[in-house]
N, CA, C and O atoms as a GROMACS GRO file, in nm:
protein
  492
    1GLY      N    1  -6.328   3.071   4.094
    1GLY     CA    2  -6.193   3.070   4.043
    1GLY      C    3  -6.190   3.098   3.894
    1GLY      O    4  -6.290   3.086   3.825
    2GLN      N    5  -6.075   3.134   3.848
    2GLN     CA    6  -6.058   3.160   3.706
    2GLN      C    7  -6.033   3.031   3.630
    2GLN      O    8  -5.968   2.940   3.681
    3GLU      N    9  -6.086   3.024   3.510
    3GLU     CA   10  -6.064   2.909   3.424
    3GLU      C   11  -5.939   2.934   3.341
    3GLU      O   12  -5.922   3.041   3.282
    4VAL      N   13  -5.852   2.835   3.336
    4VAL     CA   14  -5.730   2.847   3.258
    4VAL      C   15  -5.748   2.767   3.129
    4VAL      O   16  -5.781   2.648   3.134
    5VAL      N   17  -5.728   2.831   3.016
    5VAL     CA   18  -5.741   2.764   2.887
    5VAL      C   19  -5.600   2.750   2.829
    5VAL      O   20  -5.526   2.847   2.815
    6VAL      N   21  -5.566   2.626   2.795
    6VAL     CA   22  -5.435   2.600   2.736
    6VAL      C   23  -5.454   2.569   2.588
    6VAL      O   24  -5.527   2.477   2.552
    7HIS      N   25  -5.388   2.645   2.504
    7HIS     CA   26  -5.394   2.622   2.360
    7HIS      C   27  -5.267   2.550   2.318
    7HIS      O   28  -5.156   2.594   2.350
    8LYS      N   29  -5.284   2.439   2.246
    8LYS     CA   30  -5.166   2.370   2.195
    8LYS      C   31  -5.108   2.449   2.080
    8LYS      O   32  -5.180   2.500   1.995
    9ASN      N   33  -4.978   2.459   2.078
    9ASN     CA   34  -4.908   2.528   1.972
    9ASN      C   35  -4.908   2.440   1.848
    9ASN      O   36  -4.854   2.329   1.853
   10PRO      N   37  -4.965   2.484   1.736
   10PRO     CA   38  -4.969   2.398   1.617
   10PRO      C   39  -4.831   2.369   1.559
   10PRO      O   40  -4.817   2.277   1.478
   11THR      N   41  -4.731   2.445   1.598
   11THR     CA   42  -4.596   2.418   1.550
   11THR      C   43  -4.513   2.352   1.660
   11THR      O   44  -4.394   2.376   1.673
   12SER      N   45  -4.579   2.268   1.739
   12SER     CA   46  -4.510   2.201   1.849
   12SER      C   47  -4.411   2.098   1.796
   12SER      O   48  -4.398   2.079   1.676
   13GLU      N   49  -4.343   2.032   1.888
   13GLU     CA   50  -4.240   1.934   1.852
   13GLU      C   51  -4.294   1.817   1.772
   13GLU      O   52  -4.216   1.746   1.708
   14HIS      N   53  -4.425   1.794   1.773
   14HIS     CA   54  -4.482   1.678   1.704
   14HIS      C   55  -4.516   1.705   1.559
   14HIS      O   56  -4.547   1.612   1.485
   15SER      N   57  -4.510   1.832   1.515
   15SER     CA   58  -4.542   1.860   1.376
   15SER      C   59  -4.421   1.831   1.288
   15SER      O   60  -4.306   1.842   1.333
   16ILE      N   61  -4.448   1.795   1.166
   16ILE     CA   62  -4.338   1.765   1.073
   16ILE      C   63  -4.298   1.894   1.004
   16ILE      O   64  -4.377   1.956   0.933
   17SER      N   65  -4.176   1.934   1.026
   17SER     CA   66  -4.125   2.056   0.967
   17SER      C   67  -4.078   2.029   0.824
   17SER      O   68  -4.015   1.926   0.798
   18SER      N   69  -4.109   2.119   0.734
   18SER     CA   70  -4.064   2.102   0.596
   18SER      C   71  -3.912   2.114   0.587
   18SER      O   72  -3.852   2.073   0.488
   19MET      N   73  -3.850   2.171   0.690
   19MET     CA   74  -3.705   2.188   0.690
   19MET      C   75  -3.633   2.069   0.751
   19MET      O   76  -3.510   2.060   0.743
   20ASP      N   77  -3.707   1.978   0.813
   20ASP     CA   78  -3.645   1.865   0.880
   20ASP      C   79  -3.631   1.750   0.783
   20ASP      O   80  -3.729   1.687   0.744
   21THR      N   81  -3.507   1.722   0.743
   21THR     CA   82  -3.483   1.613   0.649
   21THR      C   83  -3.425   1.490   0.718
   21THR      O   84  -3.370   1.402   0.652
   22THR      N   85  -3.435   1.482   0.852
   22THR     CA   86  -3.392   1.363   0.922
   22THR      C   87  -3.479   1.247   0.874
   22THR      O   88  -3.602   1.254   0.886
   23PRO      N   89  -3.419   1.140   0.821
   23PRO     CA   90  -3.500   1.030   0.767
   23PRO      C   91  -3.586   0.965   0.874
   23PRO      O   92  -3.541   0.941   0.986
   24ARG      N   93  -3.710   0.938   0.838
   24ARG     CA   94  -3.803   0.864   0.925
   24ARG      C   95  -3.797   0.719   0.881
   24ARG      O   96  -3.811   0.689   0.762
   25VAL      N   97  -3.778   0.629   0.976
   25VAL     CA   98  -3.756   0.489   0.942
   25VAL      C   99  -3.842   0.395   1.026
   25VAL      O  100  -3.893   0.433   1.132
   26ASN      N  101  -3.855   0.273   0.977
   26ASN     CA  102  -3.901   0.161   1.057
   26ASN      C  103  -3.784   0.063   1.059
   26ASN      O  104  -3.677   0.094   1.006
   27LYS      N  105  -3.801  -0.053   1.118
   27LYS     CA  106  -3.691  -0.150   1.128
   27LYS      C  107  -3.638  -0.189   0.989
   27LYS      O  108  -3.518  -0.203   0.971
   28ALA      N  109  -3.728  -0.205   0.893
   28ALA     CA  110  -3.686  -0.249   0.760
   28ALA      C  111  -3.589  -0.152   0.693
   28ALA      O  112  -3.505  -0.194   0.614
   29TYR      N  113  -3.600  -0.024   0.723
   29TYR     CA  114  -3.515   0.077   0.658
   29TYR      C  115  -3.390   0.113   0.739
   29TYR      O  116  -3.302   0.182   0.689
   30ILE      N  117  -3.382   0.067   0.862
   30ILE     CA  118  -3.273   0.110   0.952
   30ILE      C  119  -3.134   0.083   0.895
   30ILE      O  120  -3.046   0.170   0.903
   31HIS      N  121  -3.112  -0.035   0.837
   31HIS     CA  122  -2.976  -0.070   0.792
   31HIS      C  123  -2.928   0.016   0.675
   31HIS      O  124  -2.808   0.018   0.646
   32SER      N  125  -3.018   0.088   0.609
   32SER     CA  126  -2.978   0.181   0.503
   32SER      C  127  -2.918   0.310   0.558
   32SER      O  128  -2.865   0.391   0.483
   33TYR      N  129  -2.927   0.328   0.691
   33TYR     CA  130  -2.887   0.455   0.751
   33TYR      C  131  -2.782   0.438   0.861
   33TYR      O  132  -2.776   0.519   0.954
   34VAL      N  133  -2.700   0.334   0.853
   34VAL     CA  134  -2.594   0.313   0.953
   34VAL      C  135  -2.505   0.437   0.958
   34VAL      O  136  -2.459   0.486   0.855
   35GLY      N  137  -2.480   0.486   1.080
   35GLY     CA  138  -2.396   0.603   1.100
   35GLY      C  139  -2.469   0.735   1.088
   35GLY      O  140  -2.411   0.841   1.114
   36GLN      N  141  -2.598   0.730   1.050
   36GLN     CA  142  -2.675   0.852   1.031
   36GLN      C  143  -2.780   0.868   1.140
   36GLN      O  144  -2.818   0.772   1.208
   37VAL      N  145  -2.826   0.991   1.156
   37VAL     CA  146  -2.932   1.020   1.252
   37VAL      C  147  -3.067   0.995   1.184
   37VAL      O  148  -3.090   1.038   1.071
   38VAL      N  149  -3.155   0.925   1.256
   38VAL     CA  150  -3.289   0.893   1.204
   38VAL      C  151  -3.394   0.924   1.309
   38VAL      O  152  -3.362   0.950   1.425
   39ARG      N  153  -3.520   0.920   1.266
   39ARG     CA  154  -3.636   0.930   1.355
   39ARG      C  155  -3.708   0.797   1.347
   39ARG      O  156  -3.740   0.748   1.238
   40LEU      N  157  -3.735   0.738   1.463
   40LEU     CA  158  -3.798   0.607   1.471
   40LEU      C  159  -3.912   0.614   1.571
   40LEU      O  160  -3.891   0.643   1.688
   41VAL      N  161  -4.035   0.587   1.524
   41VAL     CA  162  -4.151   0.588   1.612
   41VAL      C  163  -4.189   0.444   1.644
   41VAL      O  164  -4.186   0.357   1.557
   42GLY      N  165  -4.224   0.420   1.770
   42GLY     CA  166  -4.266   0.286   1.807
   42GLY      C  167  -4.326   0.279   1.945
   42GLY      O  168  -4.341   0.379   2.016
   43GLN      N  169  -4.362   0.155   1.981
   43GLN     CA  170  -4.419   0.128   2.111
   43GLN      C  171  -4.313   0.060   2.198
   43GLN      O  172  -4.250  -0.037   2.156
   44ILE      N  173  -4.293   0.113   2.317
   44ILE     CA  174  -4.196   0.054   2.410
   44ILE      C  175  -4.251  -0.079   2.460
   44ILE      O  176  -4.361  -0.086   2.512
   45THR      N  177  -4.170  -0.184   2.442
   45THR     CA  178  -4.212  -0.318   2.488
   45THR      C  179  -4.126  -0.368   2.603
   45THR      O  180  -4.158  -0.470   2.664
   46GLY      N  181  -4.018  -0.298   2.632
   46GLY     CA  182  -3.933  -0.336   2.744
   46GLY      C  183  -3.830  -0.229   2.772
   46GLY      O  184  -3.784  -0.160   2.681
   47VAL      N  185  -3.793  -0.217   2.900
   47VAL     CA  186  -3.696  -0.116   2.940
   47VAL      C  187  -3.597  -0.180   3.036
   47VAL      O  188  -3.636  -0.248   3.130
   48SER      N  189  -3.468  -0.156   3.012
   48SER     CA  190  -3.365  -0.197   3.108
   48SER      C  191  -3.291  -0.071   3.150
   48SER      O  192  -3.329   0.040   3.112
   49GLU      N  193  -3.186  -0.088   3.226
   49GLU     CA  194  -3.111   0.028   3.274
   49GLU      C  195  -3.048   0.107   3.159
   49GLU      O  196  -3.040   0.230   3.165
   50THR      N  197  -3.004   0.036   3.055
   50THR     CA  198  -2.930   0.103   2.947
   50THR      C  199  -3.000   0.100   2.811
   50THR      O  200  -2.961   0.174   2.721
   51THR      N  201  -3.102   0.015   2.795
   51THR     CA  202  -3.167   0.002   2.664
   51THR      C  203  -3.318   0.000   2.679
   51THR      O  204  -3.373  -0.017   2.788
   52LEU      N  205  -3.384   0.018   2.566
   52LEU     CA  206  -3.527  -0.011   2.562
   52LEU      C  207  -3.556  -0.087   2.434
   52LEU      O  208  -3.490  -0.068   2.332
   53ALA      N  209  -3.657  -0.173   2.443
   53ALA     CA  210  -3.703  -0.247   2.326
   53ALA      C  211  -3.821  -0.170   2.269
   53ALA      O  212  -3.913  -0.132   2.341
   54LEU      N  213  -3.816  -0.147   2.139
   54LEU     CA  214  -3.918  -0.067   2.073
   54LEU      C  215  -3.976  -0.148   1.957
   54LEU      O  216  -3.902  -0.197   1.872
   55ARG      N  217  -4.108  -0.162   1.954
   55ARG     CA  218  -4.174  -0.225   1.840
   55ARG      C  219  -4.199  -0.114   1.739
   55ARG      O  220  -4.282  -0.026   1.760
   56SER      N  221  -4.124  -0.121   1.627
   56SER     CA  222  -4.136  -0.014   1.528
   56SER      C  223  -4.266  -0.030   1.449
   56SER      O  224  -4.339  -0.127   1.467
   57SER      N  225  -4.293   0.066   1.363
   57SER     CA  226  -4.422   0.071   1.293
   57SER      C  227  -4.445  -0.050   1.203
   57SER      O  228  -4.560  -0.078   1.168
   58ASP      N  229  -4.338  -0.122   1.163
   58ASP     CA  230  -4.357  -0.243   1.082
   58ASP      C  231  -4.365  -0.369   1.168
   58ASP      O  232  -4.359  -0.480   1.116
   59GLY      N  233  -4.378  -0.349   1.300
   59GLY     CA  234  -4.399  -0.462   1.390
   59GLY      C  235  -4.274  -0.534   1.435
   59GLY      O  236  -4.282  -0.633   1.507
   60GLN      N  237  -4.158  -0.486   1.394
   60GLN     CA  238  -4.032  -0.551   1.430
   60GLN      C  239  -3.966  -0.477   1.547
   60GLN      O  240  -3.987  -0.357   1.566
   61GLU      N  241  -3.888  -0.550   1.624
   61GLU     CA  242  -3.824  -0.491   1.741
   61GLU      C  243  -3.691  -0.426   1.708
   61GLU      O  244  -3.610  -0.480   1.632
   62VAL      N  245  -3.670  -0.309   1.766
   62VAL     CA  246  -3.544  -0.236   1.755
   62VAL      C  247  -3.494  -0.212   1.896
   62VAL      O  248  -3.571  -0.172   1.984
   63VAL      N  249  -3.365  -0.236   1.920
   63VAL     CA  250  -3.304  -0.205   2.048
   63VAL      C  251  -3.250  -0.063   2.043
   63VAL      O  252  -3.175  -0.027   1.952
   64VAL      N  253  -3.289   0.016   2.142
   64VAL     CA  254  -3.244   0.155   2.152
   64VAL      C  255  -3.155   0.168   2.275
   64VAL      O  256  -3.195   0.131   2.385
   65HIS      N  257  -3.034   0.220   2.255
   65HIS     CA  258  -2.944   0.249   2.367
   65HIS      C  259  -2.985   0.386   2.420
   65HIS      O  260  -2.968   0.488   2.354
   66LYS      N  261  -3.039   0.386   2.543
   66LYS     CA  262  -3.097   0.507   2.601
   66LYS      C  263  -2.991   0.609   2.638
   66LYS      O  264  -2.878   0.576   2.674
   67ASN      N  265  -3.031   0.734   2.628
   67ASN     CA  266  -2.957   0.844   2.686
   67ASN      C  267  -2.977   0.828   2.838
   67ASN      O  268  -3.092   0.813   2.881
   68PRO      N  269  -2.872   0.832   2.918
   68PRO     CA  270  -2.888   0.804   3.062
   68PRO      C  271  -2.986   0.895   3.136
   68PRO      O  272  -3.041   0.857   3.239
   69THR      N  273  -3.010   1.014   3.083
   69THR     CA  274  -3.100   1.107   3.151
   69THR      C  275  -3.245   1.097   3.102
   69THR      O  276  -3.333   1.165   3.154
   70SER      N  277  -3.270   1.013   3.003
   70SER     CA  278  -3.404   1.005   2.945
   70SER      C  279  -3.501   0.930   3.033
   70SER      O  280  -3.465   0.833   3.100
   71GLU      N  281  -3.624   0.977   3.032
   71GLU     CA  282  -3.734   0.909   3.100
   71GLU      C  283  -3.842   0.884   2.996
   71GLU      O  284  -3.863   0.965   2.906
   72PHE      N  285  -3.912   0.772   3.010
   72PHE     CA  286  -4.012   0.732   2.911
   72PHE      C  287  -4.144   0.705   2.982
   72PHE      O  288  -4.176   0.590   3.012
   73PRO      N  289  -4.222   0.811   3.008
   73PRO     CA  290  -4.348   0.794   3.081
   73PRO      C  291  -4.464   0.743   2.996
   73PRO      O  292  -4.568   0.708   3.050
   74THR      N  293  -4.446   0.739   2.863
   74THR     CA  294  -4.557   0.696   2.777
   74THR      C  295  -4.517   0.571   2.697
   74THR      O  296  -4.399   0.540   2.684
   75SER      N  297  -4.616   0.501   2.645
   75SER     CA  298  -4.592   0.377   2.571
   75SER      C  299  -4.538   0.401   2.430
   75SER      O  300  -4.461   0.320   2.378
   76TYR      N  301  -4.579   0.514   2.369
   76TYR     CA  302  -4.538   0.542   2.232
   76TYR      C  303  -4.442   0.660   2.231
   76TYR      O  304  -4.466   0.761   2.296
   77VAL      N  305  -4.331   0.646   2.155
   77VAL     CA  306  -4.229   0.749   2.151
   77VAL      C  307  -4.172   0.763   2.010
   77VAL      O  308  -4.182   0.672   1.928
   78GLU      N  309  -4.113   0.879   1.986
   78GLU     CA  310  -4.029   0.897   1.869
   78GLU      C  311  -3.887   0.912   1.920
   78GLU      O  312  -3.858   1.001   2.001
   79ILE      N  313  -3.799   0.826   1.873
   79ILE     CA  314  -3.658   0.831   1.909
   79ILE      C  315  -3.584   0.902   1.797
   79ILE      O  316  -3.602   0.870   1.680
   80VAL      N  317  -3.501   0.998   1.834
   80VAL     CA  318  -3.409   1.060   1.739
   80VAL      C  319  -3.271   1.011   1.780
   80VAL      O  320  -3.226   1.038   1.892
   81GLY      N  321  -3.204   0.939   1.691
   81GLY     CA  322  -3.075   0.883   1.728
   81GLY      C  323  -2.996   0.835   1.608
   81GLY      O  324  -3.043   0.835   1.495
   82ARG      N  325  -2.872   0.793   1.638
   82ARG     CA  326  -2.781   0.748   1.533
   82ARG      C  327  -2.787   0.595   1.523
   82ARG      O  328  -2.786   0.525   1.624
   83VAL      N  329  -2.793   0.545   1.399
   83VAL     CA  330  -2.800   0.401   1.375
   83VAL      C  331  -2.660   0.341   1.387
   83VAL      O  332  -2.566   0.386   1.321
   84ASN      N  333  -2.648   0.239   1.472
   84ASN     CA  334  -2.522   0.167   1.491
   84ASN      C  335  -2.509   0.057   1.386
   84ASN      O  336  -2.607   0.018   1.322
   85ASN      N  337  -2.386   0.006   1.368
   85ASN     CA  338  -2.359  -0.100   1.270
   85ASN      C  339  -2.447  -0.223   1.290
   85ASN      O  340  -2.481  -0.291   1.193
   86ASP      N  341  -2.484  -0.252   1.414
   86ASP     CA  342  -2.564  -0.373   1.444
   86ASP      C  343  -2.715  -0.349   1.431
   86ASP      O  344  -2.794  -0.437   1.464
   87GLY      N  345  -2.754  -0.231   1.383
   87GLY     CA  346  -2.896  -0.203   1.364
   87GLY      C  347  -2.966  -0.149   1.487
   87GLY      O  348  -3.087  -0.125   1.485
   88THR      N  349  -2.892  -0.131   1.596
   88THR     CA  350  -2.949  -0.066   1.714
   88THR      C  351  -2.941   0.085   1.692
   88THR      O  352  -2.874   0.133   1.600
   89VAL      N  353  -3.010   0.160   1.778
   89VAL     CA  354  -3.011   0.306   1.765
   89VAL      C  355  -2.963   0.367   1.896
   89VAL      O  356  -3.011   0.330   2.004
   90ALA      N  357  -2.868   0.460   1.888
   90ALA     CA  358  -2.819   0.533   2.005
   90ALA      C  359  -2.901   0.660   2.017
   90ALA      O  360  -2.888   0.751   1.936
   91GLU      N  361  -2.987   0.666   2.119
   91GLU     CA  362  -3.077   0.779   2.137
   91GLU      C  363  -3.001   0.909   2.163
   91GLU      O  364  -2.908   0.913   2.244
   92MET      N  365  -3.041   1.013   2.092
   92MET     CA  366  -2.991   1.147   2.119
   92MET      C  367  -3.097   1.223   2.198
   92MET      O  368  -3.066   1.291   2.295
   93THR      N  369  -3.222   1.210   2.155
   93THR     CA  370  -3.336   1.268   2.224
   93THR      C  371  -3.459   1.188   2.187
   93THR      O  372  -3.453   1.097   2.104
   94HIS      N  373  -3.572   1.221   2.250
   94HIS     CA  374  -3.696   1.153   2.215
   94HIS      C  375  -3.815   1.244   2.244
   94HIS      O  376  -3.804   1.343   2.316
   95TYR      N  377  -3.928   1.207   2.186
   95TYR     CA  378  -4.054   1.279   2.209
   95TYR      C  379  -4.159   1.177   2.250
   95TYR      O  380  -4.178   1.076   2.182
   96ASN      N  381  -4.227   1.204   2.360
   96ASN     CA  382  -4.331   1.113   2.407
   96ASN      C  383  -4.457   1.135   2.324
   96ASN      O  384  -4.501   1.248   2.304
   97PHE      N  385  -4.514   1.024   2.274
   97PHE     CA  386  -4.632   1.031   2.188
   97PHE      C  387  -4.758   0.981   2.258
   97PHE      O  388  -4.860   0.962   2.193
   98GLY      N  389  -4.754   0.961   2.390
   98GLY     CA  390  -4.875   0.924   2.462
   98GLY      C  391  -4.902   0.775   2.468
   98GLY      O  392  -4.813   0.694   2.444
   99GLU      N  393  -5.026   0.741   2.500
   99GLU     CA  394  -5.064   0.601   2.521
   99GLU      C  395  -5.139   0.541   2.404
   99GLU      O  396  -5.171   0.422   2.404
  100SER      N  397  -5.168   0.622   2.302
  100SER     CA  398  -5.245   0.573   2.188
  100SER      C  399  -5.186   0.630   2.060
  100SER      O  400  -5.182   0.752   2.042
  101PHE      N  401  -5.140   0.543   1.973
  101PHE     CA  402  -5.080   0.588   1.847
  101PHE      C  403  -5.098   0.477   1.745
  101PHE      O  404  -5.070   0.361   1.775
  102ASP      N  405  -5.145   0.509   1.625
  102ASP     CA  406  -5.172   0.408   1.523
  102ASP      C  407  -5.045   0.380   1.443
  102ASP      O  408  -5.014   0.450   1.346
  103LEU      N  409  -4.973   0.276   1.485
  103LEU     CA  410  -4.847   0.242   1.417
  103LEU      C  411  -4.870   0.195   1.274
  103LEU      O  412  -4.786   0.218   1.188
  104ALA      N  413  -4.982   0.129   1.247
  104ALA     CA  414  -5.009   0.079   1.112
  104ALA      C  415  -5.024   0.194   1.012
  104ALA      O  416  -4.970   0.189   0.902
  105VAL      N  417  -5.098   0.296   1.052
  105VAL     CA  418  -5.114   0.414   0.964
  105VAL      C  419  -4.980   0.485   0.949
  105VAL      O  420  -4.945   0.528   0.839
  106TYR      N  421  -4.906   0.497   1.057
  106TYR     CA  422  -4.774   0.560   1.050
  106TYR      C  423  -4.683   0.483   0.956
  106TYR      O  424  -4.606   0.543   0.880
  107ASP      N  425  -4.691   0.348   0.960
  107ASP     CA  426  -4.606   0.268   0.872
  107ASP      C  427  -4.641   0.290   0.725
  107ASP      O  428  -4.553   0.290   0.639
  108GLU      N  429  -4.769   0.309   0.696
  108GLU     CA  430  -4.809   0.341   0.558
  108GLU      C  431  -4.744   0.472   0.516
  108GLU      O  432  -4.698   0.486   0.402
  109ALA      N  433  -4.739   0.568   0.607
  109ALA     CA  434  -4.674   0.696   0.577
  109ALA      C  435  -4.524   0.676   0.552
  109ALA      O  436  -4.467   0.739   0.463
  110ILE      N  437  -4.461   0.589   0.629
  110ILE     CA  438  -4.318   0.559   0.611
  110ILE      C  439  -4.295   0.501   0.471
  110ILE      O  440  -4.198   0.536   0.404
  111GLN      N  441  -4.384   0.412   0.427
  111GLN     CA  442  -4.370   0.352   0.293
  111GLN      C  443  -4.378   0.460   0.184
  111GLN      O  444  -4.297   0.460   0.092
  112VAL      N  445  -4.474   0.551   0.196
  112VAL     CA  446  -4.488   0.660   0.100
  112VAL      C  447  -4.365   0.751   0.105
  112VAL      O  448  -4.312   0.792   0.002
  113TYR      N  449  -4.321   0.780   0.226
  113TYR     CA  450  -4.204   0.865   0.249
  113TYR      C  451  -4.082   0.811   0.174
  113TYR      O  452  -4.010   0.888   0.111
  114HIS      N  453  -4.059   0.680   0.182
  114HIS     CA  454  -3.940   0.623   0.117
  114HIS      C  455  -3.961   0.601  -0.032
  114HIS      O  456  -3.865   0.604  -0.109
  115LYS      N  457  -4.085   0.580  -0.074
  115LYS     CA  458  -4.114   0.563  -0.217
  115LYS      C  459  -4.094   0.696  -0.291
  115LYS      O  460  -4.051   0.696  -0.407
  116HIS      N  461  -4.124   0.806  -0.225
  116HIS     CA  462  -4.115   0.939  -0.287
  116HIS      C  463  -4.011   1.024  -0.213
  116HIS      O  464  -4.038   1.138  -0.174
  117ARG      N  465  -3.894   0.966  -0.194
  117ARG     CA  466  -3.786   1.026  -0.113
  117ARG      C  467  -3.753   1.170  -0.151
  117ARG      O  468  -3.734   1.255  -0.063
  118THR      N  469  -3.746   1.198  -0.279
  118THR     CA  470  -3.700   1.331  -0.322
  118THR      C  471  -3.799   1.440  -0.282
  118THR      O  472  -3.759   1.555  -0.262
  119LEU      N  473  -3.928   1.406  -0.271
  119LEU     CA  474  -4.026   1.505  -0.226
  119LEU      C  475  -4.001   1.550  -0.083
  119LEU      O  476  -4.039   1.660  -0.043
  120PHE      N  477  -3.936   1.463  -0.005
  120PHE     CA  478  -3.910   1.491   0.136
  120PHE      C  479  -3.766   1.535   0.159
  120PHE      O  480  -3.719   1.537   0.273
  121GLY      N  481  -3.695   1.569   0.052
  121GLY     CA  482  -3.559   1.621   0.064
  121GLY      C  483  -3.454   1.516   0.091
  121GLY      O  484  -3.344   1.548   0.137
  122LEU      N  485  -3.486   1.389   0.063
  122LEU     CA  486  -3.389   1.282   0.082
  122LEU      C  487  -3.320   1.251  -0.051
  122LEU      O  488  -3.379   1.267  -0.157
  123PRO      N  489  -3.194   1.205  -0.044
  123PRO     CA  490  -3.122   1.170  -0.169
  123PRO      C  491  -3.181   1.046  -0.234
  123PRO      O  492  -3.134   1.003  -0.339
   0.00000   0.00000   0.00000
């Protein structure tokens, strides 16, 4: 039989685009972005019919109101959604990040990201 080789696209959905200025947040930064669209990476700790519990990179829980058509086959995800007044996030879309993801290292990146906001196109 023929061998099939699959090459991952280096510009896939998981790469950070220099044109994407959607703020990346953890739980500590969420309340600064009420009404705005954010990116939140975390580990799913619970799922109900309408919500999921997500442990964000700073170890705190965020409630995400799921898009009804979304499926979450992996433990780690990036949620793209709008922050509600109560600090929950209304999912618009998400990206599955697999079963292994270093949230501590990601959280360090979040700290740098917010410390040097203007470098990342944030006000």
